[in-house]
C-alpha positions in Angstrom: 78.8 129.9 23.5 76.6 131.6 20.8 76.5 135.4 21.1 73.0 136.7 20.7 70.8 139.7 21.5 70.6 138.6 25.2 74.4 138.4 25.6 75.6 140.7 28.4 78.7 142.8 28.0 81.5 143.1 30.7 85.0 144.5 30.5 87.9 146.4 32.0 89.3 149.9 31.5 93.0 150.7 31.8 95.7 152.7 30.2 97.2 149.6 28.7 95.0 146.5 28.6 96.1 143.0 29.0 94.6 139.6 28.2 94.3 138.0 31.7 90.8 139.3 32.4 89.6 138.2 29.0 90.8 134.7 29.6 89.6 134.5 33.2 86.1 135.8 32.7 85.3 134.3 29.3 86.5 130.9 30.6 84.1 131.0 33.6 81.2 132.5 31.7 81.4 129.5 29.5 81.9 127.1 32.4 78.9 128.3 34.3 76.8 128.8 31.2 76.5 132.6 31.7 75.4 134.4 28.5 78.0 137.1 28.6 81.3 138.2 27.0 84.3 140.1 28.5 86.6 142.5 26.7 89.5 144.6 28.0 89.9 148.1 26.7 92.8 150.5 26.6 91.6 154.0 27.3 92.9 157.5 28.3 89.6 159.1 29.4 87.6 157.3 32.1 84.7 159.7 31.9 84.0 158.8 28.3 84.6 155.1 29.1 82.0 155.1 31.8 79.5 157.0 29.5 80.2 154.3 26.8 79.6 151.5 29.3 76.3 153.2 30.3 75.2 153.6 26.7 76.0 150.0 25.9 74.4 148.8 29.1 77.5 146.9 30.4 76.7 144.5 33.2 79.9 145.6 34.9 83.5 146.6 34.4 86.9 146.6 36.1 89.0 149.7 36.7 92.8 149.9 36.8 95.2 152.6 37.9 95.3 155.5 37.4 91.5 155.7 37.2 90.5 154.0 40.5 89.8 157.3 42.3 88.7 159.5 39.3 86.0 157.0 38.2 84.1 157.8 41.4 83.0 161.1 39.9 80.9 159.3 37.3 79.3 156.5 39.5 75.9 156.6 41.0 76.5 154.8 44.3 79.5 153.6 46.3 79.9 150.7 48.7 81.0 151.0 52.3 84.6 150.0 51.6 84.9 152.4 48.8 83.7 155.3 51.0 86.6 154.5 53.3 89.3 153.6 50.8 88.3 156.3 48.2 89.3 154.0 45.4 87.3 151.6 43.2 88.3 148.7 41.0 84.9 147.2 40.2 81.7 148.7 38.9 78.4 146.8 38.7 75.3 147.8 36.8 72.4 146.9 39.2 70.2 146.0 36.3 68.4 149.3 36.2 71.2 151.3 34.8 72.6 152.4 38.2 76.4 152.0 38.5 77.7 150.9 41.9 81.4 151.0 42.9 83.1 148.3 44.8 86.7 147.4 45.8 87.6 143.8 45.5 91.3 144.5 45.8 90.5 145.0 49.5 89.1 141.5 49.9 92.1 140.0 48.2 94.6 141.9 50.3 92.7 141.0 53.5 92.7 137.3 52.5 96.4 137.2 51.9 97.3 139.1 55.1 95.2 136.8 57.2 97.6 133.9 56.2 100.4 135.5 58.2 101.2 136.1 61.8 102.0 139.9 61.8 103.1 142.0 64.7 103.7 145.0 62.5 103.0 145.3 58.8 105.1 147.6 56.7 103.1 148.9 53.7 105.0 150.4 50.8 103.1 153.1 49.0 100.2 155.4 49.5 98.1 155.0 46.4 94.8 153.2 45.8 96.1 149.7 46.4 98.0 150.8 49.5 94.8 152.4 50.9 93.1 149.0 50.5 95.9 147.5 52.6 95.4 150.2 55.3 91.7 149.3 55.5 92.3 145.5 55.4 94.8 145.9 58.2 92.4 147.9 60.3 89.8 145.2 59.8 92.3 142.5 60.9 93.5 144.6 63.8 97.1 144.6 62.4 99.4 147.5 63.3 101.0 148.9 60.3 103.5 151.6 59.2 103.6 153.3 55.8 106.8 153.8 53.8 106.4 156.1 50.8 108.7 158.2 48.6 109.7 160.6 51.4 111.0 157.9 53.7 111.8 155.2 51.2 115.4 154.7 52.6 113.8 153.3 55.8 113.4 150.0 54.0 117.1 149.2 54.4 116.8 149.3 58.2 113.9 146.9 58.5 114.4 143.5 60.1 112.0 140.7 60.9 109.0 142.5 59.5 106.2 141.6 57.0 106.5 144.0 54.1 103.7 144.5 51.6 104.7 146.2 48.4 101.8 148.2 47.0 103.9 150.2 44.5 105.0 149.5 40.9 108.6 149.5 42.1 110.6 146.4 41.2 113.9 144.9 42.6 113.4 146.4 46.0 116.4 145.7 48.3 115.5 144.5 51.8 117.0 142.4 54.6 116.3 138.7 54.1 115.0 138.4 57.7 111.8 140.1 56.4 108.8 138.5 54.7 108.2 140.3 51.5 104.7 140.2 49.9 104.8 141.7 46.4 101.5 142.7 44.8 103.0 143.3 41.3 101.0 141.3 38.8 104.1 139.7 37.4 104.9 137.9 40.7 103.3 134.7 42.0 101.7 136.6 44.9 100.5 139.3 42.6 98.8 136.7 40.4 97.2 135.1 43.5 95.9 138.5 44.7 94.5 139.2 41.2 92.8 135.9 41.0 91.1 136.3 44.4 89.8 139.7 43.5 88.7 138.5 40.1 86.7 135.7 41.6 84.9 138.3 43.8 84.3 140.4 40.7 82.7 137.4 39.0 80.4 136.9 42.0 79.4 140.6 42.0 78.7 140.4 38.2 76.8 137.0 38.2 75.9 136.0 41.8 78.0 132.8 41.2 80.7 131.8 43.6 83.7 130.1 41.9 84.6 127.3 44.2 88.0 126.2 43.0 91.1 126.9 45.0 92.5 130.5 44.3 95.6 129.0 42.9 93.7 126.9 40.2 
């Protein structure tokens, strides 16, 4: 693709940027002939990052922790799911300079949870991603219980449960009778969740639905 004056800018803001978003979005921009480029940025000030995105007229950008809540102070409009979750991972420029906050993590978590038969879901964590799981569970009519730092030792007593890890903690010890769903981006399930939400981001940015299987 030739970059020109009409090329639209997209990107992501996080404390430590990676390359997955660059590969994913630039690959599909090219595949669907979208005149746009995507670049991940490492930042430590989300207010300045949003101001920069406004100044450069970004088409949209992704937000990673720990900025998913703070970014809402600098956005013009928030979607219904963000009002409930109080965390945003996707911002879209509506074309007139108005920045609108969405949460595509919620859709990814909801999609994954719907693949299981769950009597009671155990959600590990109470941060932004965990709140998306609370909301997704409510929408799916799944009963859930939250384990956080104050009652972390309860994990050892769990049996025959579905456990959803929404924390950055690794090597969690649990009884093997449980089904363990790990959202960490280094895990297979974490990669699947990221790809589902990235496809929804692509749709919000471009209006184009990526039709391939989420594991492609």
